[in-house]
C-alpha positions in Angstrom: -15.6 1.1 -14.5 -11.6 0.1 -14.6 -10.0 0.7 -11.9 -6.3 2.1 -13.5 -3.7 0.4 -11.3 -0.4 2.4 -10.0 2.6 2.0 -12.4 4.1 0.6 -9.9 4.0 -1.8 -6.4 5.9 -1.0 -3.8 4.8 -2.0 0.0 7.6 -0.1 1.4 7.3 3.1 -0.2 5.7 5.9 1.9 3.2 6.7 -0.3 0.2 4.0 0.8 -1.5 4.4 -2.6 2.0 2.4 -4.4 2.1 -0.1 -1.0 -1.9 -1.2 -2.1 -0.8 -0.5 -6.1 -3.9 1.7 -6.9 -4.5 4.8 -8.3 -4.8 8.0 -6.5 -9.0 8.1 -7.0 -9.3 4.9 -6.0 -12.2 4.5 -4.6 -13.5 2.8 -1.0 -14.2 -0.2 -2.6 -11.8 -0.3 -5.3 -8.7 -0.2 -1.9 -10.6 -2.7 -0.1 -10.6 -5.3 -3.2 -6.6 -4.4 -3.6 -6.3 -5.0 0.1 -8.2 -7.7 -0.3 -6.3 -9.7 -3.0 -2.7 -8.7 -1.3 -3.6 -9.5 2.7 -4.7 -12.8 0.6 -1.1 -13.5 -0.7 0.7 -12.0 2.5 -1.1 -12.8 5.4 1.6 -14.8 7.7 -1.1 -17.7 7.5 -1.6 -17.8 4.5 -1.3 -21.8 3.5 -1.0 -20.6 -0.4 3.2 -21.0 0.1 3.1 -24.7 0.6 6.6 -25.6 1.6 7.4 -22.5 1.6 7.4 -21.8 5.7 10.5 -21.1 6.6 11.1 -18.3 9.7 12.7 -16.1 7.3 9.4 -16.2 4.4 7.5 -16.3 7.0 8.9 -12.8 8.8 8.5 -11.0 5.1 5.3 -11.6 5.4 3.9 -10.8 8.6 6.3 -7.2 7.5 4.4 -6.8 4.2 1.1 -7.6 5.5 1.5 -5.0 8.5 2.7 -2.7 5.9 -0.2 -3.3 3.7 -2.6 -3.0 6.6 -1.2 0.2 7.7 -2.0 1.3 3.8 -5.3 0.2 4.5 -6.2 1.4 7.5 -5.3 5.0 6.7 -6.9 5.0 3.4 -10.2 3.7 4.3 -10.6 6.2 6.3 -11.7 10.1 4.4 -9.7 12.0 7.1 -6.2 10.4 7.7 -6.7 9.7 3.6 -6.8 13.4 3.1 -4.3 13.4 5.5 -1.8 11.4 3.9 -3.1 13.2 0.4 -1.8 16.5 2.1 1.8 14.9 3.1 2.3 13.5 0.1 1.8 16.9 -2.1 4.2 18.6 1.1 7.1 15.6 0.3 6.4 16.7 -4.0 6.8 20.2 -3.5 10.0 19.6 -1.4 11.0 17.4 -4.0 10.7 20.0 -6.5 12.2 22.6 -4.2 15.6 20.5 -3.9 15.8 19.9 -7.3 16.1 23.6 -8.7 18.0 25.8 -5.7 
């Protein structure tokens, strides 16, 4: 089965699926695979950024790595994932109410 990617990647989003660039229907192994790819890119100790190890770049990688780690930790736990899904639904409902009131 081919996994459909999320429409856009946004690591600062409150939507953890967007942080990992996976659809909401992603399986646990798909979430793990996405995290593995992103963590290899953004791990603070990653050496794939030769000559680009200034303190600012390293701090940015640390920030992104923390955000994707938080998303992965939440989505890999079924109970936490369900809680996150409910929060997303509430946020969408609230947004719709604000638009039409």
